[in-house]
C-alpha positions as CSV (number, residue, x, y, z in Angstrom):
1,M,0.0,0.0,0.0
2,K,1.0,3.6,-0.6
3,R,1.3,6.4,1.9
4,L,-1.5,8.9,2.2
5,V,-1.8,12.5,3.5
6,A,-4.9,13.9,5.2
7,L,-5.1,17.7,5.3
8,G,-7.8,19.2,7.5
9,E,-9.0,22.8,7.4
10,H,-9.9,24.1,10.8
11,Y,-11.3,27.6,11.4
12,V,-10.8,28.8,15.0
13,K,-12.8,31.3,17.1
14,E,-11.1,34.6,17.7
15,G,-9.1,34.6,20.9
16,E,-9.0,30.9,21.3
17,E,-6.1,30.2,18.9
18,Q,-3.6,29.2,21.7
19,A,-6.0,26.8,23.3
20,F,-6.7,25.3,19.9
21,T,-3.1,24.8,19.0
22,D,-2.4,23.3,22.4
23,G,-5.3,20.9,22.0
24,V,-4.2,19.9,18.5
25,V,-0.7,19.1,19.7
26,R,-2.0,17.0,22.6
27,T,-4.5,15.2,20.3
28,L,-1.9,14.4,17.6
29,E,0.8,13.3,20.1
30,K,-1.7,11.0,21.7
31,L,-2.8,9.7,18.3
32,K,0.8,9.2,17.2
33,E,1.3,7.0,20.4
34,N,-1.8,4.9,19.8
35,A,-2.5,4.8,16.1
36,P,-0.4,2.2,14.2
37,G,0.7,3.5,10.8
38,M,0.7,7.2,11.6
39,I,4.0,8.5,10.1
40,G,3.8,12.1,11.4
41,W,1.9,15.3,11.5
42,M,2.2,19.1,11.2
43,L,0.1,22.0,12.2
44,L,0.2,24.9,9.8
45,E,-1.2,28.4,10.5
46,K,-2.4,30.4,7.6
47,Q,-1.0,34.0,7.7
48,G,-2.7,35.5,4.6
49,E,-2.7,35.3,0.9
50,S,0.3,36.0,-1.3
51,A,-0.6,37.7,-4.6
52,L,2.3,35.8,-6.3
53,S,1.2,32.3,-5.0
54,T,-2.5,32.9,-5.8
55,F,-1.7,33.9,-9.4
56,Q,-2.8,37.5,-9.0
57,L,-0.2,38.5,-11.5
58,A,-0.2,41.5,-13.6
59,P,0.0,41.0,-17.4
60,P,2.0,39.5,-19.0
61,G,2.9,37.2,-16.1
62,F,-0.6,36.0,-15.7
63,W,-0.7,34.9,-19.3
64,E,2.7,33.3,-19.1
65,C,1.5,31.1,-16.2
66,L,-1.5,30.0,-18.2
67,E,0.5,29.2,-21.3
68,T,2.8,26.8,-19.4
69,L,0.1,25.4,-17.0
70,G,2.1,27.0,-14.2
71,A,5.1,24.7,-14.8
72,N,7.5,27.7,-15.5
73,P,7.4,30.8,-13.3
74,P,6.7,34.0,-15.2
75,E,9.6,36.3,-16.0
76,S,7.7,39.3,-14.4
77,R,7.1,39.2,-10.7
78,R,4.6,42.1,-10.9
79,T,1.3,41.4,-9.1
80,N,-1.9,43.4,-8.6
81,Y,-0.1,44.9,-5.6
82,G,3.2,45.8,-7.1
83,E,6.4,43.8,-7.6
84,F,6.9,41.0,-5.1
85,G,10.0,41.6,-3.0
86,K,10.2,45.3,-3.8
87,D,6.8,46.9,-3.2
88,Y,5.7,44.4,-0.5
89,N,7.3,41.6,1.4
90,T,4.4,40.3,3.4
91,P,1.1,38.8,2.2
92,P,-0.9,41.8,1.0
93,I,-4.3,40.1,1.4
94,P,-5.0,39.6,5.1
95,I,-7.0,36.7,6.3
96,G,-10.7,37.5,6.7
97,G,-12.9,35.8,9.1
98,P,-11.8,33.2,11.6
99,K,-8.1,32.2,11.7
100,Q,-7.4,29.1,9.6
101,Y,-5.2,26.2,10.5
102,L,-4.3,23.1,8.5
103,V,-3.8,19.8,10.3
104,H,-1.5,17.7,8.1
105,T,-1.1,14.0,8.9
106,E,0.6,11.3,7.0
107,W,-0.3,7.6,7.1
108,E,1.3,4.3,5.9
109,S,-1.9,3.1,4.1
110,P,-5.6,3.9,3.6
111,D,-6.4,1.3,6.3
112,T,-4.2,3.0,8.9
113,L,-5.6,6.4,8.0
114,L,-9.2,5.2,8.5
115,F,-8.3,3.4,11.7
116,G,-6.4,6.4,13.1
117,F,-9.1,8.9,12.5
118,T,-11.8,6.6,13.8
119,L,-9.7,6.1,17.0
120,T,-10.3,9.8,17.7
121,G,-14.0,9.1,18.0
122,V,-14.0,5.8,19.9
123,N,-11.1,6.0,22.3
124,P,-12.6,7.8,25.4
125,E,-9.4,9.5,26.5
126,L,-8.5,10.6,23.0
127,R,-12.0,11.8,22.3
128,R,-12.1,13.9,25.4
129,I,-8.7,15.5,24.6
130,H,-9.9,16.2,21.0
131,D,-13.3,17.5,22.0
132,E,-12.1,19.8,24.8
133,G,-8.9,20.9,23.0
134,V,-9.9,21.1,19.4
135,V,-13.6,20.9,18.7
136,A,-14.6,23.3,21.5
137,H,-12.6,26.1,19.8
138,L,-13.8,25.7,16.2
139,A,-15.7,28.5,14.5
140,R,-17.0,26.2,11.8
141,L,-17.9,22.5,12.1
142,P,-17.0,20.1,10.9
143,P,-13.5,20.5,9.6
144,Y,-13.0,19.6,6.0
145,Y,-10.4,17.0,5.2
146,R,-8.8,16.2,1.9
147,I,-7.0,12.9,1.4
148,F,-4.4,12.4,-1.3
149,A,-1.2,10.6,-2.1
150,P,2.0,12.6,-1.7
151,A,3.4,13.9,-5.0
152,M,6.6,12.0,-4.7
153,E,4.8,8.7,-4.6
154,D,4.3,6.4,-7.5
155,M,1.0,7.4,-9.1
156,I,-0.4,3.9,-8.9
157,F,-2.2,4.3,-5.6
158,F,-3.4,0.8,-4.7
159,H,-2.1,-2.5,-6.0
């Protein structure tokens, strides 16, 4: 079986970010101890949108990206907000609404991923840690998870 990644979008209530991150760390450390096949995890905090990475490029850079399907970076680094690295160095589009965090977990196989996530709901101690530390601080329920094979894997997923 091939490795899989699960990426969950979590939107957190204002002022509860630290409690949420502490709860995620406790939950994922406990899950790592008890879920066979969990390779690892990361918690990513969204800071804002970069005009360059969201393709808000000024012409001709916008068209250069479309012509190469994004495989080659455009020669011009001008965006709708000026030139990246000269006119601005931080994301010019601030996050609107609740703060977003991405919970990234990696698993040995589809079976271990399913078992691991299910463990969060059926193990009483893990469920309590998750409910009090994560779910209680969410602004939007439920979190949305995407599951995919890492890009560096062979593209034959199951054999």
